[in-house]
N, C-alpha and C positions, 0 to 999 in steps of 0.2 A: 630504097630502103635496103633491100636485100644486097644489092651491090656495094652499097657502102659498109654493111656489116661484114661482107667478105673481104673487104680491104683492111679493115680493122683487126680481122682474126688471122689475116695471112702473115707467116713469119718470112716475109720477103722484103728486099728494098723498095721502098716507097719515094717515089719522085714523078712531079712536084708534090710538095705538100699541099693538101686541100687547104683552103681559106680557114675553116673552122678548126684545124689542127695548127696551123700557124698562129691563129690569137691565141690558141690554147696553150700552146708551149711557151709564147711570149709571157704569159703570167706565171707558168710553172718554174721558167728561167728566172723571172724577178723573184718570186719567193726561194728559189734555191740560192740564188746570190745573196739576199738578206740573211738567210740563215747563215750561209757560209761565212759571210763578212763578220756578225755578231757572234758566231761561235767560235771563230778563229781570235777575235779579239778577248772573248771571256778566257778562252783556252791560254793565250799568251799571258792574261792577268794572273791566271791561277799557277801557272807554271812559274813567272817571275816570283810570285809570292811563297810558293813552295821551296824554289831553289834558294831564296834570300834567306827565308825562316830556317831553312835545315843547315845552312851554313853559319848562321848564327847561334843557334841553340844545340845543334846537334842532337836533338830528340826527335822520337818518331812522330809521323804526321797523322793528324785524325783520319780515320778510316772513311768517315763520311766525306770529307774533302777529296780523299781518292776516289771514292766512287763518282762524286760529281765531275771530277776531271775526266775520267774514262767516258763518261756518258756525254760529255761535251766533244771529245775525240770521236766517238761514234757518230754524234750529230754531223761533225764535219764531214765524215766520208759519206754520209746520208745525203746532206746538201749538195756535194760536190756531184754525186750522182745525176742529180736533175739539173745541176748548173750545165751540164756538158750537152744540153738540148739547145743550147747557143749554137753549137756546132751543126746541128741539123737545120736551124733557122738561116744560117749564112749559107749553107750550101744548098738550101732548099730540098734537102733530100734525107732519108734515113738509111745509110748504107749499111746493110748487114755484114759486109765483109771488111768493113774497116776496124782499126785497132780501137778507135771511139766506141764504137757498138761493143766490144768486148769489155772494154774498161766501164763503160757506163752499167752494163750488166752486172759486173762484178762488185761496183760500188752499191748499187742499189740491194744486191744480195746481203754484202757485210754490213752496210749503213743500217738497213732497216731492221735486220736481226740484233745487230749490236745496241742499236738504241733500245729495242724491247728487253733484251737482258739485262741490262744495266740500269733501265728504270724498274724494273721488278727486283733487282738487286738493292738498289737504294730503298723501295719500299720494304722489302724484308729486312733489312738492315736497321730502317727506323722503328720498325715494329719491335724488333728483339732488344733495342737500346731503349726505348720509351716505355714499353709495357713490361718487360721482364728484366730490363737492367743487365742485358747480356750481349758481350760483344766478343767476337772471334780472336784467338790469339795472334800475335803478329805473323807468325808464319803461316798459318793456317789461312789467315785474310789474303796474304799475298798470293798463297796458291790458289785460292778461289778466283781472284781476279785473272790472274794467269789462265787458268783453267777456263773461264767465261771466254777469254779471247780465242784460245785454241779451239773450244768449241764453234764459235762463229765461223772462224776461218776453215775449220774441217769441213762444216756443212757447204760451204762454197766450192772447197777444193774437191770435195767427193763427187759433186755434180759435173764437176769440169773434166774431171777423171774418167767417169764414166761416158759422158758424151763430148770428146775435145773438139770436135769438128764443127758442131750445130748447137751448142748448148745455150750460147748467148745469141738471140736474134732479135729482130723487130717483135715486140710484144704489145702490138697495139700502137702507142702514141710514142714510144722509146724503147730501147732495148732491154731485155730480160730475158729469163729462160722460156726456152721454146715451149709453146703450148702443149706439143705432143708428149712433152715429159711431165704429165701431171702429177705423178707419184712424187717425183723429185721436188716439184713445185710445193707440194703439199707437206712432206715430211721432213725435207731439208730446210724450209723457210716458213710456210704460213701455219704450220701447227705449233710451233713454238712463239710466234707472234701472237696467235690468239691466247695460247698460255700465259704470255706476258700480260695481255689486256684484262683477261679475267683475274688473273691473280693480282694486278696492282689495283685494281678496283675493290676486290674483296680484303686485301690487306689495308688499304687506305680507309675504308668504310670501319674496319675494325678499331684502327687507331683513334679515328675521329670518335666512335661511341665512346670508347674508354677514355678518352680524355675530357669529353663533355662530361662523364658521370664523374670522373675524378675531380675536376673543378667544380662540380656541385657539391661535393662530399669534402671539399677543402683538403684533397689528399696531400697536396703539396703545402707545407706551412711557411716555406720561405716564399716571402712576398714576391722576389723576383721570379723564381720558379713558377710561382702559381699564375704570373702574369703570362709568362711565357706559354705555359701550358694553354691559356685561355686564347692566346694569339695563334698557337699551332692548331687548335680545335677548328678555328675559322678559317684558316688559310690552307690547312692541308688537303682538304677535300678539293681543291682545285687541280692537284697534279694528276690524279686519275682521269678527271674530265679533259684536260689538256690532251693527254696521251690517246684517249680512247676517240676524243673527236677527231685527231689529226689522222690516227691510222685505221680506224674502222671503215671509211668510204673506201679505199683502194683495196683492202681486205675483202670487202662484201663484192668489188668490182671484179676481182681477180677469181674469188670462188664462183662467182656467176658465170664468168668465162669458162672455167675449168668444168662447171656442171653443164656446158652446153648452151647456156644461154646468151642473149646478145647485148653487147655494150657499144657505147658509142664513143667516138674521139672526144666528145664534150663531157661524158662522165669520166673518162680517164683523165682528162686533164683537170676536171675540178678536184678528182681524188687525189692527182700528182700534187696540186697547189698545196692541198691540205697536209699532205704526209710530209713534204719537203718543208712546210711552216713549222713543223716539230722542233726544229733547230732554233729559230728565233724566239718561238715561244717559251722554251725551255730557259733560254738565255734571260728573257724579261721576266719568267716567272720566279726564278732564282734569284734575280738581282732585286726584285721588288720585295720578295719575301725573306730572303735569307743574307741581307746585307752584310751581315757579320762576317760571312766568308769571303768577302772582298776587302774588307776595311778593318776588320778585328782580328789582331795576330793572336789572341788567345784562343780562338776558336780553331786554330791549326794544331793546338797540342792534343795528342793523343787522348789525354785524361777528359776532354771537354766532350760533353753530352750532344745528342741530336737537339734537344730543346735549346741548348745554349746558341744555336744557329738562328733561333728565331727571335724577332723583335719582342720587347717587353709589351708592345700592343702593335696591331697592325698600321694604326695612324701615326705612329711616332716616328719623328725623324731627328729632332735637335732638343737639347736641354740636359737636365742632370736629375737623376733619381737617386736618393740618397735612402738607404737602408740601415737601421741600427738593430743590431741583433746581440742577444746574449748567448755566451757561450758556456756550456757545462764545464765542470771540472774534469780532470783526468779521471777520477773515481767513476764519474758518471759516463764517461767515454767507454772506459773499459766494461764497466757493468753492460753498457747497450752493446759493446760487441760480442760480450758473452752470450746475449740473447740472439744472436745471429743477424743483426740489423745492417752489416755489411757498410760501415762508413768508410768512405774514401776520401783522400785528399783532391783538391781541384776546385773549380768553380761552382759545380753542383754536385759534390759527391754524395749528399743525402737525398735519395729518391724515396725514402719511406717515410710516410706519415707518422706512425708508429716511433719510429726512431728518432724524428725531430722532436716529437712531442715529449719524450721520454727524457731529453736531454734538458729540457726547460722546465718541467714540472719541478717541484719541491725547492723551496728557496734555499735550503741548505746546501743543494748541488750547484747551485748558481752564483758565479763570481760576482763581485760588485763591480767589476770593470765591464765595459761594453767595447764591442768592436765596431765601427763605422766603414760602411763599404760604399765607394760611389762609382756608379756606374754611367757612363756617358748614353744618355737616351734623350728622346725628344722631352721640350720644354714643358713642365706642368706646375700649376700652381699648387696641388694639393698633392702629398706624397705619403703612401703609407709607411708608418714608422713602427716599429715593433720593438718593446723593451721586456726585459726579464719580469718587470712587475705588472706589464699590460698586455700581455700576449693576448693576441688576436682583436684588439683594439688599434683604432686608426685615427690620427689626427694631424693637422699641419705642422709645418716645420717651427711656427712661431710659437706653438703650444709646447713643442719639445723643448725650445729654447727657455721660455718661461719655466718649465718643469725642472730643468738643470740650475736655473739660478735659484 
């Protein structure tokens, strides 16, 4: 056991690979390839949509979509790092003097850290948008994205500049930062990954609690927004769970090693398979819960909100939902704006419950005409319909047609 532990911790070339490491790296490589393939596919899909939509509309792109785009790019780098384990399997050796070892160490450093940074950025952006209806200005947002990447690459470059000869060596089951550079491991990498883990959990928990309370209190009076908020409250808790489950095992293993504890090849390979699964799980998660990002062009518009990217209901996939709403007169809108309700144009410009109600109350302030909005969503036999005279009541379409007659 002592000899095996010594082999794991030594930053030297390992040849031939022990049987347990061969089997373990096969699993890590498989999940790395799966994450790389799915992440590249989603990256290409988003890139195509962004380019064609930008050329067609010449409008600014939704900030949330841009953050997702950058997260997927980070996942590509992370998955590429663990996909390089196929080189060790082919050679039956981990060669610390090869360019592959240096490349793997670099992509592990940048991919892991970038994934954490943009996961936290998406959580923070979602919190500000959903809870406080706040978004950065266009220039400030672009600067923050560029700054995030500068920070990620600066952390990697600083380590290489400090120790150019032996910074990336074999670190257990693959190449990464030399174990003797404990401070660099901690302050240039794992400190920030841990911040991302705790920050993501805290922020998404706050969003979940606030959305659940707002749904119970009927904070959103527009039926579609209310349903999307209910959907978000059910789905949003999955994001921190996936990130923490994928990253925590390797963080724990590395911190144990840095503290002088013993870890095995099996523990490292299990942790490696988990963290490289972060890519394909992100793709699966966003594809299943935010299909509008892939198929709805309106979500690409800068005015679209984070809630617009969620389904009306988590189980909906096909069908039509029709919402009939009464709109107040210009006088009522001006009165509402005068109270600081912050009405905006766009798909879901009204996020204030009081603002929506003030536009509907008072028969003198409501026009006799109605506006019908049709949203392509899953098939349902009963649809909430709201009219100016029956605010807050629901009935099916046949009742609505009878009332019109």
